[in-house]
C-alpha positions in Angstrom: -45.6 211.4 13.5 -43.3 211.3 10.6 -40.5 208.9 11.5 -37.2 208.5 9.7 -35.4 205.2 10.0 -31.6 205.1 9.9 -30.7 201.4 9.7 -33.2 199.3 7.6 -32.2 195.8 8.5 -34.3 193.3 10.4 -34.8 195.7 13.3 -35.6 198.6 11.0 -38.2 196.7 9.2 -39.8 195.5 12.5 -39.8 199.1 13.7 -41.5 200.2 10.4 -44.2 197.6 10.9 -44.9 198.7 14.5 -44.9 202.4 13.5 -47.3 202.0 10.7 -49.6 199.9 12.9 -49.6 202.9 15.4 -50.7 205.2 12.6 -47.3 206.9 12.0 -45.7 207.4 8.6 -42.1 206.6 7.6 -40.6 209.7 6.1 -37.3 208.1 5.0 -35.6 204.7 5.1 -31.8 205.1 5.2 -29.4 202.2 5.1 -25.8 201.6 4.0 -26.7 201.8 0.3 -28.2 205.3 0.6 -26.5 206.7 3.7 -26.0 210.1 2.0 -29.8 210.6 2.2 -29.3 211.4 5.9 -28.4 214.9 4.6 -32.0 215.3 3.3 -33.6 214.9 6.7 -35.0 218.1 8.2 -37.8 219.4 10.4 -40.2 219.8 7.6 -40.1 216.1 6.5 -39.4 214.4 9.8 -40.5 214.6 13.4 -38.2 212.0 15.0 -35.4 209.8 13.9 -34.9 206.2 15.0 -31.3 205.0 14.6 -30.3 201.4 14.8 -27.0 200.9 13.0 -23.6 200.0 14.3 -21.1 201.2 16.9 -18.9 202.5 14.1 -21.6 204.8 12.6 -23.9 205.6 15.5 -22.3 208.8 16.8 -21.9 210.3 13.4 -25.5 209.6 12.5 -26.8 211.0 15.7 -24.8 214.2 15.5 -25.9 214.8 11.9 -29.5 214.5 13.0 -28.9 217.0 15.8 -27.3 219.4 13.4 -30.5 219.2 11.3 -32.6 220.0 14.4 -34.1 216.5 14.8 -34.7 214.5 18.0 -33.2 211.0 18.0 -34.1 207.6 19.5 -30.9 205.5 19.3 -30.7 201.7 19.8 -27.2 201.1 18.5 -25.0 199.4 21.0 -21.2 199.1 21.5 -20.4 202.8 21.5 -20.9 203.5 25.2 -17.8 205.6 25.6 -19.1 208.1 23.0 -22.7 208.5 24.2 -21.8 211.4 26.4 -20.7 213.3 23.3 -24.2 212.8 21.8 -25.9 213.8 25.1 -23.8 217.0 25.3 -24.7 217.9 21.7 -28.4 217.3 22.3 -28.4 219.7 25.2 -26.5 222.3 23.3 -29.0 222.1 20.4 -32.0 222.1 22.8 -33.3 218.9 21.3 -34.3 215.5 22.7 -32.4 212.2 22.8 -32.9 208.8 24.2 -30.5 205.9 24.0 -31.1 202.5 25.4 -29.2 199.2 25.1 -32.6 197.6 24.9 -36.0 199.1 24.2 -38.1 196.1 25.3 -40.4 196.9 28.2 -39.8 193.5 29.7 -36.0 194.1 29.6 -36.3 197.5 31.2 -38.3 196.0 34.1 -35.6 193.3 34.2 -33.0 196.1 34.6 -34.8 197.5 37.6 -35.3 194.0 39.1 -31.6 193.3 38.6 -30.6 196.4 40.6 -33.0 195.6 43.4 -31.8 192.0 43.6 -28.2 193.1 43.7 -28.9 195.4 46.6 -30.5 192.5 48.5 -27.7 190.1 47.7 -25.1 192.6 48.8 -25.8 191.5 52.4 -25.0 187.9 51.6 -21.3 187.7 50.5 -21.4 183.9 50.2 -23.1 184.2 46.8 -21.0 184.8 43.6 -22.8 186.7 40.8 -22.3 186.2 37.1 -24.1 187.2 33.9 -24.7 185.2 30.7 -26.2 186.2 27.4 -27.0 184.4 24.2 -27.7 186.1 20.8 -27.9 185.2 17.2 -24.7 184.7 15.2 -25.2 188.0 13.3 -24.7 190.1 16.4 -21.3 191.8 16.1 -20.7 193.2 19.6 -20.0 191.0 22.7 -21.0 191.2 25.4 -24.3 192.7 24.4 -25.3 196.2 25.3 -28.1 194.8 27.4 -25.6 192.6 29.3 -23.3 195.6 29.9 -26.3 197.6 31.3 -27.1 194.7 33.6 -23.5 194.5 34.7 -23.3 198.2 35.5 -26.6 198.0 37.4 -25.3 195.1 39.5 -22.0 196.6 40.2 -23.6 199.9 41.4 -25.5 197.9 44.1 -23.1 195.0 44.9 -19.9 196.1 46.7 -17.9 193.0 46.0 -17.7 193.7 42.3 -15.9 196.7 40.9 -15.8 196.0 37.1 -17.0 193.5 34.5 -15.0 191.4 32.1 -15.9 189.1 29.3 -15.5 185.4 30.4 -13.3 183.5 31.0 -11.6 186.4 32.9 -12.3 186.0 36.6 -11.2 187.7 39.8 -12.5 188.6 43.3 -13.7 192.0 42.2 -14.6 191.1 38.6 -18.1 190.3 37.4 -17.9 187.7 34.6 -20.1 188.0 31.5 -20.4 184.9 29.3 -21.4 185.7 25.7 -22.6 183.1 23.3 -23.7 183.4 19.7 -26.0 180.6 18.6 -28.2 180.2 15.5 -31.0 182.8 15.4 -31.6 183.3 19.2 -33.2 186.8 19.6 -31.7 187.4 23.0 -31.5 185.7 26.4 -30.0 187.3 29.5 -29.5 185.6 32.9 -28.1 186.8 36.2 -27.0 184.1 38.6 -26.0 184.2 42.3 -24.3 180.9 43.3 -23.2 179.7 46.8 -21.9 176.4 48.0 -25.5 175.5 49.1 -27.6 176.7 46.2 -28.1 179.3 43.4 -30.6 181.9 42.5 -31.2 182.9 38.9 -33.4 185.4 37.0 -33.7 185.3 33.2 -35.3 187.4 30.4 -35.9 185.7 27.1 -36.9 187.6 24.0 -39.2 185.8 21.6 -38.3 188.1 18.7 -37.7 191.7 17.8 -41.2 192.9 18.3 -40.7 194.0 21.9 -37.6 196.1 21.0 -39.4 197.6 18.0 -42.4 198.5 20.0 -40.3 200.1 22.7 -38.4 202.2 20.2 -41.6 203.6 18.7 -43.0 204.3 22.2 -39.7 206.2 22.9 -40.2 208.2 19.7 -43.7 209.2 20.8 -42.4 210.1 24.2 -39.6 212.5 23.2 -41.3 214.1 20.2 -42.3 217.3 22.0 -39.8 217.2 24.8 -36.3 218.7 25.3 -33.4 217.0 27.0 -31.8 213.6 27.5 -34.1 210.8 28.6 -34.0 207.1 29.5 -36.5 204.2 29.2 -36.9 204.6 32.9 -38.3 208.1 32.3 -40.8 206.6 29.7 -41.9 203.7 31.9 -41.6 205.5 35.2 -39.2 202.9 36.7 -35.6 203.2 37.8 -33.3 201.7 35.2 -30.4 204.3 35.2 
């Protein structure tokens, strides 16, 4: 495939490395210094766009790609309240789109495990759930998109909690998320259920960006010849939505 990269920071460079190793070509590398080059993208020079930028620019970038007839894999987080706009535009233009808060295969298995565990723990009200996440100091959004996905999956399956809030906010119906920014930590997410007697905890630790980059390239391969809005659950055939 011919893949265009919008966002050429550390993640973009890792995606490039994985894409080339899988025998794809990079049609264009677009970053803040040459953002106007997004207007040069078209179906003759690009098969799929992979977009990893910021919550401030994600929607505009995705809509521009759709206007130019291009399918998009998006990994930008922090713009959850606008994703439905992108999905609607994708369907209107008969294109394909996949957004995930985390493209790591391990994390997406973790998403499914989280929902299953929450459904089990719903029968044991003596346990109080919480979520914690740690990322590098360069990450701008908090809590992470991955933590929000985990929180939403837990709330769907655990009746005591109705909404999530960033710690230290607490309440009987509030799921607390603690977000820490430490050194160059790639990403650690933990879900804890604690009672007076004991606690149960599951954790996913990323070793680097390779897992996310690989998943993003797999997503690009998956949507290239499809039409519609997809999830990593569709790609991996597991329930993460």
